[in-house]
C-alpha positions in Angstrom: 208.6 82.1 -76.8 207.7 84.4 -79.6 205.2 83.3 -82.2 205.5 84.7 -85.7 203.3 84.2 -88.7 205.0 83.6 -92.2 203.3 83.4 -95.5 204.9 80.6 -97.7 205.3 80.7 -101.5 201.7 79.5 -101.9 200.2 82.2 -99.9 199.5 79.9 -97.0 200.0 81.3 -93.5 202.0 79.2 -91.2 202.8 79.9 -87.6 206.4 79.3 -86.1 208.1 79.8 -82.9 211.4 81.5 -82.7 213.8 79.3 -80.8 217.0 81.3 -81.4 218.4 84.0 -83.8 221.8 84.8 -84.9 223.8 87.0 -87.5 226.5 85.6 -89.6 228.5 87.4 -92.2 225.8 90.2 -92.0 223.0 88.0 -92.6 220.1 87.3 -89.9 219.1 83.7 -89.3 216.3 82.2 -87.2 215.9 78.8 -85.8 212.1 78.3 -85.7 209.7 75.3 -84.8 206.2 74.4 -85.6 205.3 74.1 -81.9 206.2 76.1 -78.7 207.6 72.8 -76.9 208.3 69.2 -77.4 209.0 67.4 -80.6 208.4 69.7 -83.5 209.4 70.5 -87.2 212.4 72.8 -87.2 213.5 75.0 -89.8 216.5 77.5 -90.3 215.3 80.5 -92.1 217.4 83.3 -93.7 216.7 86.9 -94.1 217.3 87.8 -97.7 215.8 91.4 -97.9 218.1 94.1 -98.7 219.1 97.0 -96.4 216.5 99.4 -97.8 213.6 96.9 -97.2 211.2 97.8 -94.1 210.2 94.2 -93.8 212.3 91.1 -93.5 212.0 88.4 -96.1 212.8 84.9 -94.7 213.3 81.9 -96.6 214.4 78.3 -95.5 218.0 77.5 -95.8 218.5 74.9 -98.5 222.2 74.7 -99.1 223.6 71.7 -97.2 226.8 73.1 -96.3 225.3 76.4 -95.0 222.7 74.4 -93.2 225.3 72.3 -91.5 227.3 75.3 -90.3 224.2 77.1 -89.0 223.1 73.9 -87.3 226.3 73.9 -85.3 226.0 77.6 -84.5 222.5 77.1 -83.2 223.3 73.8 -81.3 226.2 75.8 -79.4 223.8 78.5 -78.4 221.2 76.2 -77.2 223.4 73.6 -75.4 220.6 71.7 -73.8 218.7 71.2 -77.0 219.0 68.5 -79.7 218.2 69.9 -83.1 217.5 67.6 -86.0 216.4 69.2 -89.3 
């Protein structure tokens, strides 16, 4: 499982593990966890960078409807995993 480091809005570095990724309506989403296995904090991140950016800019998905829809997508992709956000 790939570990990636993100810098939050406060400038704090946080390490997450990419569980799964997908594209929906042209946007890339990552399902990440705070630990490589076992019970861990899970987040769905959305890439909000534009097409000309060299680096991705991921932010947590906060819209409840978007989050519910993405949760279903990721649950189908990872059928042996229970996901709670």
